[in-house]
N, C-alpha and C positions, 0 to 999 in steps of 0.2 A: 241458590247460588247467585242468581242475577240480582236479587234484591239488595244484598249487601253491597255489591258494587255500585248499584244505582244510587243508594243513599250517600255514599262517599262522593260519587260523581256530582250529585246535585249540590251537596254542601260546597265542594270546591268551586263549582261554576258560579254559584250564588255569591261566593265571597270574592272571587277574582275574575269572573267571566267578562267584565267590561273595563274600559279604561277608567283610570282614576279621575277624580274631580267632582265638582258639584254642579256641572252644567246640566241643562235640560236634556241633552242627548244622553249623558251618562245615566240620568234617572230613567230614561226609556229603556236602556240596556237592563237595568235592575228589574224594572217592571216586567220586561219580556221573560227574564229568567224565572221570576216568581210565578207568572202565569203557567208556564210549562210545568214547574215543580208542583203547583197546586193540582194540576190535572193528573200528574203522576201519583200523587198521594191518594187520590180517590179512584185510581185505576181507570180513568176516562181516556182510553187509548184513541178513540176517534177524535177527541178534542186535541190530543197531542199531535195527531196528523195534521189537523187544520191549522193549529198554532205554528208548528214548525215551518210549514209552507209559507204562511203569510208573513211570519217574522223574517224569513229569508228574503222575501220580496221587498220588505221595508228596510232591509239593510241592518236589522238588529241582530240577526244570526248569520254567522259565516256559513258557507256551503257545507263545511265539515261538520259544524255543530248541528245544522239542520238535518243532515244525513244521519247523524248519531241518533237523534230522537225519532226520526221517521223509521229507521231500522228497528229501534227498540219497540215502537208501537206495533209495527207489522209483525214482529217476532211474538209479542204477547197475544196478537190476534191469530197466531198460528199460520201466518202467511210467510213461510220460510223463504221462498224464492224472492219475494219482494224485499224482505229484510236483508237478504244477501246482496241484492242490487244496490240498496241504499248504503249499506256498510262498505261495500267495495268502492262505490263512488266516493264516499267520505274518506276512505284510505288514500285514494288517488289525489283528492283535493288537498290533503294535509301532509302528504309524504315528504314534500320538498321544503316545507316551512320549518323554521326554527323558533317561531313565536311560541311563547309559553302556553297560551291557550290552545293553539293548533297541535302542539305536542301532546297535551293532555287529551284532546279529542282523538288524536291518532291512537294513543295507547288504549283509551277506552273502547274504541271501535274494534281494534285488533283483538282485544281481550274478549269482547262479546261475540265477534264473528267466529273466533276459534272455539269458544264454548258452544255456539250453535252447531257447528260442524261436528264436534265431538258428540253432542247430544243425539244427532241423527246418525251417528256411526260412520261418518265420512272422515276418517282419521287422516287419510292422505291429503285431502283438501285442507283440513285443520292445520297440518304441518306446513303447507304451502303459505298459509297466512302467518303462522306463529314464527317461523324461522326468520324471514326478513324483518318482521316487526321487532324481534329480540335484537337482531343486529343493528337496526336503526336506532332503537332506544339506547343501546350500549354506546353507539357512536355519539349520540347527543348527551351522554352522561346522565341519562334518566333510568339507570338500571337499579334504582333503589325504591321504586314505586310498587304499590300493590299489584298494579296491572302487569308490570314486568315479572314480578314473582309468580303470579298465577299463569302467565304465559309459559314460564319454565316448567311449572307443574303440568300444564297441558301437554307440553312436549314430552315430558316423562311418561305420562299416561299413554300418549300415542306410541311411544317407543315400546311400552309394554305390549300394546295391542299388536304391533308389528313383530314382536319377538326379537327385538334388538338386544345387544349384549347387556348383561346386568350392569356392567360398568357405565355404559351410556345412560341407561335408565336411572341409576343412582345419581349420576352427575347432575342431571336435570332436576330430579326431585329434591335432592339435597340443597342445590343452589337456590331453588325457589323457596324451600322451607326456611333456609338460613336467612334469606333476605326478608322474609316475613317477620322472623324473630327480631332482626336488627331494626326493622321499621317500628315494631311494637316497643322496643326498648327506647328508641328515640322519641316516639310519639305514642305514649300509652293511652289508648282510648278504646271504647267498645267497637267502633267501626273497624279499626285496624285489626283487632283480634278476630272479628267476624270474617274479615277477608282471609285471614290465615286459616280459620276453621273451614271455610268454604273450599279452599285449596286442598286441605288434608282429606275432607270428605270425598272429594273427587278421586283421590288416590285410593281410599278405602273401597269405594264403589267399584273402581276398575279392578283392583286385586280380587274382590269378591266375584266379579263377573268371570274372570279367567281362572278362578278357584286356586289362586296362589295364597293359601291361608297363612303361611309363615310371614310373608310380607304384609298381608292384611293385619295380622296381630301386631307387627312392629308399628304400623302407621296408626292403628286404633289406639295404641298406648300414647302416641304423640297427640292424638285428638283429645284424649283425656287430660293431658297436660295443658293444652290450650283452653279447655273448658274451665280448668281451675283458674287460669289467668283471667278469663272472661268474668268469672264470679267476683273478681277483685275490682272490676271497673265500676266507677260510680255511675256511669251512664249506660250500664248494661240493662237488658230487659229480661224479666223473669220468665216470660212465655218463651222467648227465644232460647234461653238457657235450658229450660225444661225439654224443649223439642230436640235440641242437639244432644242433651244428656241421654234421651231415649235412643237416638241414633247410635250413640256411643255404645250403649249396652247391647243393642241388637247386633251391631257389627262385631263387638267383642264375643257375643254368644256364637255368632256364625263362624268366626275364626276358630274358636275352641271346638265347635262341632266338627268343622272340617279337619281339624288335627286329631280328632278322636278323643278329646278331653271332655266327655259328656257331663261329668259332675260340675265342672267349671262353667260349661255352656249353660246348664240348667240354672245355676246360681245367677249368672249374668242376665238370663231371660227373666228371672223373677224380679231382679232389680229394674228391668225395663218396665214390667207391669206396675211398678210403684209410681211411675211418672204419669202426669196428667195427659201427656200426648198419646200414651198407649191406649187411652180410652176413646180417642177420636177415630173417625173412619180411616184417615190416612195412617194413623198409628197402628190400627188393627191390621191393615194391609201390609205394613212394614213387618209386623210381628209374624204374619203368615209366611213371608219370604224366609225368615229364619227357620220356622217350623218345618218347611220343606227341606232345607239343607240338613236339619237334624233328623229327618225321616219321621217326624211326628205328624203323619198324614191326617189322622182324624182331627187333631187340633187345628191343623192348617185348613182343613175343609170347613171347620166351624168358623174360623176367622174369615174365610172367603165368602161366608154367607152374607157379609155386608157388601158384597160386590156391587149390588144394584145401587146402594147409596153412594159408593165410591164413584161409579160411572156418572151418576147424577151430579156429583160434586165437581168432578174433574173433566167432564166432556159434555157435549151437547147431544149425545146419543151413541148408538153402536157404530163404531168406525173400525177400519182395519187396524188402527193402532190399539184400540181397546180390546179387539179380539186377540191380537198378538200378546199384549202385555198384561191382560187381566183375565179374559174369559178362558183362554187356554190353560192358564195356571189353575183356575178354579176347577176345570174339567180334570186336569191331571191329578190334583189333590184328592178329589172325590173317587177317581178310579183307583188310586193307590190305597185309599182308605177302605175300599171295598163297597162304597156306596154307589152301586151300579145305577140305581134309579135316578139319583141326583146327577151322576155323570151323564146319563142319557138325556136328562132334562136340559143340562147345559149344552150338550152337543146339538140337540134339537133347536135350542135358542140360537146357537151360532148359525146353523143351517138356515133358519128362517130369516135371519138378518144379514147373512153374508152377502147376498146379492145386492141388497140396498146399500150395504156398506161399500161394496166395490163401485157401484154406480155413483154414490155420493163422493167417493174418493176421486173418481175420474172427473166428475163434474167440477169439484173444487180445484183439481189440478188444472183443468182447462180454463176456468175462470182466472186463476192466479197467473197462468202462463200468458193469457191475453192481457191482463193488467200489467204484468212485467213488461211485455212487448210495447204496450202503449206508453209506459213510463220511460222506457229506453228511447222511444221516438221523441218524446217531449224533451228529454235531456240532450239529445243530439241537436234538436232545433234550438234549444236555449244556448248551447255552445256555439252554434253557427251564428246566432244573432249577436253574441258577444264579439266574435271575430269580425262580423260585418261592421259593427260600431267602431271597433279599433281601426279597421281599414279606412272607413270614412274619415276618422280623425286624422290619420296619417296623410290621406289625400288632401284634406283641407290645409294642413300645414305646408305640404309641398306646393299647393296652389298659391298660397300667400308668398312663399319664397320665390316661386317662378315669376309671379307678377312683379315683385320687387326687382328681380334681375332684369325683366323685360323693360321696366321703366328706366332702369339705370342705362341699359344698352341704347335705348331710343334717345334719351337725353344726351348721352355722351356723343352719339353719332351726329345729332343735330348741332351740338356745340362745335364739334370738329369741322363740320361743313361751313358753319357761319364764321368760324375763325379763319378758314381758308379764303372765304370770299372777302373778309375784311383785309386779309393780307394782300390779296390780289388788287383790291381797290386802292391800297396805300401806294402801290407801284404806279398808279395812274397819274394823270396830270393834276396840277394844283386846283384846277377848276372842278375836280371830282372830290376835293377834300371834304366838302360838306356831306356828300353822299357816303363817303368812307366813315365819317364821324358818326352818322346815323347808324350805319351798319355795325360799327363798334359798340354803340349803345345797345343795339339789339342783342349782340353777342354777350355783353355783360349781363343783361337780363336773363339770358338762357343759362349762363354760368351760375347766377344766383339761384335759379330754379333747380339746377342740378345739385348745387350744394344743399338746398333745402331738402331735396329727395334723399340725399345721402344722410342728412341729419335724421330724417325719418327712419331710414334703414338702421342708423346707429341706435335710435331709440328702440326699434324693434329688437335689435340684437341684445341691448342692455336689459330689455324686459324679460329675456329668456334666461338670464342668470339671476339667482335669488338675491333680494336685498334685505329680506327678513330671515333671521336664523332661528334655529330651534330654541324654544323657551323651556329648557330642562334644568332642573335643580343641579347645581354643581358643574354645568357645562358652559364654557365660554367659547364662542365660535364667531369668527368674522372673516369676510373675504372682500376683495375689491378687484376690479378689472379696469385698466386704462389702455384703450387701443392706441397704437402709434399713428394710425390714420383714422378716417371717419369711421370705418368699420374694421374689425380685426379678426384674428383667428384663434385667440386664446379662449378658454372656457373654464368654468367651474360650476359645480352643481352639488346638490345633496338630496337625499330622500330618507325620511325617518319612518320606520315601521315599528311601533311599540318601543322596545328597549334596544332596537337595532338602528344604527345610523350609518347610511351609506354616504360617502362624499368622494369627490374626484376633482382633479385639475388637469388641464391639457393644453397643448400648443400645436396648432395646425400649421403645416408647412405653407409658406407663402403669406401674403398679406391681402388686404382689401376684400372685395365682395366674394370672389371665389373661396377664400379662406373662411369667410363668415358663413357661407352656405354649408361648407363641410363641417364647420363648428356646430351649426344648428342641427345637422343630421346626427353628429356624434352625441350631442347633448340629449336628443330625443331617445336614441338607442340606450344610453346609460340609464335614464329614468325608467324606460319600459322594462329593461332586463332586471334592474334592481328591484322593481315592484314584484318580480316573480321569485324573490328571495334567493337569487343565485349568489354564489361566492364571487369575489372580485376577479379571480382568474377565469371563471366561467363567463363572466360578463365580457371581459376583454376578448376571449376566444370567439364568442358570438358576434361582438361588434366587428372584429377583424374580418370574419367571414362575410358580413353584410357590406362593409365599406370597401373591401377589396374587390368585390364583384363589379365588373364593368368600370373599373377606375382607370379610364384611359389617360387622364391627366397625371396619374402617378402621385396624387396627393396622399398625405398621411398625417397622422396625429400622434404625438407622444403623450402618454397619459399615466397617471397614477390613480388607481381606484382603491379605496379603503372601506372596510366594514368594522365599525366600533360597537362593542357590546357596552351599553351605557351603565349596566350594573356591575360587570366584572372588570371593565377596562381593557378587555382583550381586543387586540387589533389584528385583523386579517387584511392583507394588502397584496397587490400585484402591480409591477412596474412594466410599462411598455416604452422603454427607451427614454424616460423622462429624467430630469435632474433629481438627484436624491434629496429627500426632505431633510430638514434640520430637526433634531429632537434633543431634549434635555431641559435643565433648569440653570439659573444663574449660579447656584451653589455647586451643583454637580457638573457644571460646564456643558456646553452645547457641542454637538458633533453631527456630521452628515451620516444619515442612515445608510448602512451597508446593504445594498439590495442587488438581487439578480436583475440585470438590465432588460432582458427580453428585447424583442424587436418592436418598432413603432407599429401602430394599428393602421391597416389599409393597404399594405404592400403585397403580402403573400397570403392567399386565402385559407390555407390549410394549417396555419400555425396553431399550436396548443400552448397557451400561456400558463406559467407556473405561479403559484401563490406562496406567500410567506406569512408568518405569524409572530406577534410580540404578545407575551402573556398578559402584560399589564402596562399601560402607559399613563396610569393615573398620576396626577400632579406633575406632569411633564408637558412642556410646550411642544406641539408638533406644527412645523411651518412647511407648507407646500408652496411652490412658486414656479414661475416660468423663467426662461433665460433672459427675459427682459429686465430682471433684477440683477443677476450677477454679471451680465454682459452689457449693461448700460454704459455709455461712453460719454466722456467730457469733450471739451473743445480740442484737447490734445490727443483724442482717440484712445485714452486710457480707459480700461474697464473697471467697473465698480468692484468686482471680484468677490470670492467666497469669504476671504478673511474679514472684509468689512462687515459682511452679514453677521458672522460670529461675534465680532467685536461690539456691534451695536446691540445685539440681543443680550450680551453679557452686561453691558453698561446701562441699558435702558429697559431691563427686564420688568415685566408687569404681569399680574394675574389677569389683566383685561386684554384680550386678544385684539380688540378694536384699537387700543392705544399702541400695541406693538406694530400692527399693520400701518397705522398712520405715521409712526416714527420712522419706519423703513421708507415710506413714500417721500416723506420730507427730506430724509438724508440723501436719497437717490437724486431728487430734484436739485438739492444744493450741490451735489457732486457734479452734475452735468454742467453747471455754470452757464446755463442758457442754451446749450446744445440741443438740437431737436432729438426727440426719442428715436432710437434706431430699431425698436421692437416693441411689441405689446407687452405690458407689465401686469401680471396677475399674481395675487398672493392669497393664501387661505391659511389662517392660523386657528388652532384648536387646543383647548386644555380642559381636561376632565378632573375637577377638584373633588377629592374624597377625604 
């Protein structure tokens, strides 16, 4: 069952697992995928463990992808608890991401972890993994994948084990089977058909285990239909088809036998014996399982005579699992066949090896438990180191800002003192004029020094807003910020993560250095939270909680945060008391976006912000701006106004957002007629052409 999923998984990752382009880094991504896939093909699980760890350290594998392969390798090495640890860690690492690769990793891990728990009979744990995974994939619109389909089938099999209603069981099984058929119809190939075959075999095995032979027969017939479809695929494998055909005949014979239809059961078993797989050790053991159901104990005992070869092929010696799943079956078959001596020999063999099997099992459990504990400690230490590095980065930024503020305060205080002394000196006698002149000269030098420091602060602030914008095909994006004073309180920023583009614009209350410090903190929080793949409303909620804490000055910031899907054009946004953006085209006319206002960020710490969505903004201009645009005043204190914004966009519309922003800046400057700016002016324009 696992092999079919791994083949598809490897193909998908090899094709789409790294970012596009011909750069040297892209080539390293491809080489990393190829190395792991090569180790998988030769079943070198120790090498997979080494590669996954090292590739994660080099940044060529995400944490989720590394955990997928580490869990897979440990699973194949029969280290169940270690596989569980890695897969659960991988689920947590990818659960909140909407990146295509992370979603594929999440689905693959959920599918494998659910299968692992089912294989070990831990059906309640399997459902705890599968249920939230199904809901998550449905929410993301990824409910047409093979992983989702088999998760539904796993849920159905668990429901059978728990004796849930027939309606609930059929709902899950039918949903998974139907999605498999839809996927085969859309993408007909051997891998997709094999995924469906694996799911249906799971159902057949479960029905056989609980002796529900009517349902068993129903699903075996479906297995036969899928095998016919597989035979039609050009990329199908003859050995795989023969093996699954053998399983089909055995399951069919078992269902007939369980229903008392002996003649049909015998005919199906004869068909099984015509397959090449029936002549293998694994096939002989499979045939023995049917013979037990049919009550043909002598033939079953004959088949179980290959038990020693089977144990050599599938295990490293006598274990508790081999005693339970193999030796006890051999003993029971010989007893029922009346072969007392053979049964006695098997029982003695079990007795001789049971003690060592128990000791071996306990030793293996202890070793694995210790390894899991050590790995958990390593993961905790790794997470703590990441948090420490983030904290150091934040402290460094705060240190720079505090230093700039301290320089500003000291220089301003010194200038005020010297101005006062100069003013007092001018009141003195004429004979002190020369001394006053010298004092004034010193004051001028201090003022120039302060202006120089403010220019540096302005340069620091301007360096915090991006001047280079995403180079994405079809995307035109440009922004500008012009402070009314040396430093201001406006902000804009963006963060691109794959096909997701976060961007924002904001206006801090007040002007000057205090506003610029608040602006720097808001910008840092936006980029930090956006990097965690949060929704715009979640980002505003977390920012508000952070900025409102100990905000004794009562400062706040109005903001709009947006998240654009560069593939579909879908826009998610949330407004925190900011001016509504303009959206539209010259032909379809422009309008101000109707938005929920919400409250500004930083005033009340327990606010929950609400988000909104536009399905597609492709081929439309989106203009975000601060009130330094619409409230700009001329010499007569008239405001520029919203009507002038719409009129200029209509008459000067361009597909180049840089031209649009420059046209607005020029028009506002002409409108002022030389009047000093009364507020910071910031604009961000964006258009996704498709």
